[in-house]
N, C-alpha and C positions, 0 to 999 in steps of 0.2 A: 765480829764478823773482823777476820786482817785482811783486811782490801787497799788494795791497791795500785791505782790504774798510772799505766803510764806510759811517753812514745815507745814504742816498740822497735829495735834497732836486727842488726841485724840476727845477731845471736838469738832471736825468739826467734824466728821462722822455725827452727825445729815445732815448738810449743806450739803457737800459732799455725800449725800443720797439722796437728791433733786437735785440735779445740776449733778448727774449723769445717772441715769434714764430723766428724762427731754430732757435732752442732745444728746444718743442716742434715744430714739426717736425721736428727730428731724430730726437728719440726714437717722435712719436708719431703723425705722416703712413703710416702701414701699415695702422691705427685706421680712417683713412677713406674711399671711395669715394665719397663724395660732395663736388664742390671748392668748393660754395654752401655745403655748411655744416662746412665747414671754410674755407673761407673767412671765412668770422662765427665764427669760435670765437677762430681765428688773430689777430681783429684784436680780443678782449679781451684780449689782448696788446698791443699800439703803443700808442704813444707818447698818441694823446688818452686811452685805456685808465691806463694806467697814470702820465701826470699828476691824472687822476680817484681812483686808492688812493692818491696821496697826501696828495691833499687827503684825507683822512676821517683825524676826528680818532681813530680807532681803528687806525691802519694807523700798522706801523714797518718802511721797505724801507729792507735791506742792497743796496749795489755790490758787486761784488766786481770790479777791474779789475787786472789786466795792462799793464804797460807804457803804462795811460792807456787801454787797451780794455779796455771793459765785458766781459766774460767770467765772469756768473754774476749773477744777483739770489736774495733769500727775500725775502717779502714774510709778511706778521703784522701779526694779527688781535689787539686787548690784548680779553679779555673778549668775548669766543667760549664758545658752550656745545659743547664737544661731544657731535655727533647719535647719540648714543645713549640713551647715561643721562640729557642737556640736565644735566651734572654743572658749576657753574658756578668761577669763577675761571682759568677756562681762557684758552689763548691761540690762533688756528689758523693755521696755516701753509699757503695755500691755495694757493701757489709755491715752488719752490727750483726751478729752475734751471739749466742749465753748456751751454753751447755744446763740442762733442762733444769740442774741443780741450781739453779745462779738464777733463775727466773724472775721476775716479781720479789726483788728485793732490792731494790732503783739500780744498778749495776747498769743496767741501758743507759738509765739519764745520766746517772755520768760517767758518763767517757763522750754522749752524747753531745753536753757540756765542755765536755773537754776540748769537741773537735770543731763546736763553737768559737771555743774562743783564739782558738787558732786560726778557724775562716779568716774569725772577724780583723782578725790581727795584721791575716795579709789583703784587708783591705778585699776580704766579699759578702757579698752583698744579701746572700741567703744560700740554704744549702737546701737540697733538693734530693730525694733516693725515689724506689719504684718500689711496688709493692706486689708482692700476688694478692692479686682480687676477691681470693678466695680465705687467705690469711686473718681471718678476720680480725683475732688475736695482734697483732701483727698492727696493723692497721691504727687499732684504739686504742697502740699505746702512743704509735706517734701522734695520733688528734691530741691524746693528753698531750703530752709534750713540745708540740702546737703547729704541731702541721698543717699544712690544707692541701685539702683536692684539686690541679689544676688539669688533670687529665689522665689519660687513657694511652699506651703497649700494648705493645703484641710479646710474654714470653721466646724468646728468638728456639729453644731446648725443644723436644718431640716428650710430649707428659703420655697418660695411659691414658686410655680411650673414654673421655667421654668429662674430663677435666679441663675445665678451661685454661691456656694460655692469657687470656687479658689481667695486666698486670696499674697501677691504681700508679700515676704521677703525684709528688707530696715535693712540699715546698714550704720549710720558715724561712722570713725572712726577719734577721739580724737584727737587731736595732741600738 
């Protein structure tokens, strides 16, 4: 496996804008029954949205490539307060997504390790993220990687009737 993980640049926005919508749709399409709402949410992963993320001063983004093709990415915002206690000196990881064929190969962990090293180098004491409560497969991976559940919040989007909007907030201390 020819895997390369690197910091994303503006030139990576088109590839990020393909990986993001595809990976999100593969993981969470069953949560939506409103095509218009789903379109608008998936658009937040598109090339323009990713280009805007890359322009943010607090953003750090990594892309995973196999054979030159983007297969996953991770976004991190340095200085973000976790939403439960508003603790300072953290970094939020709002998005870590892999294309379906790239899962279970250690790519997500390698993306996270790159982000953690960067966060530590910038003086962050912890990283945090939130995950849909019903996404047990994702929560299990985060727990394997050392994250601990610290509380709940609610997903702002409108999901299909009967689908919980509950999210879990997870934190990993950086030593």
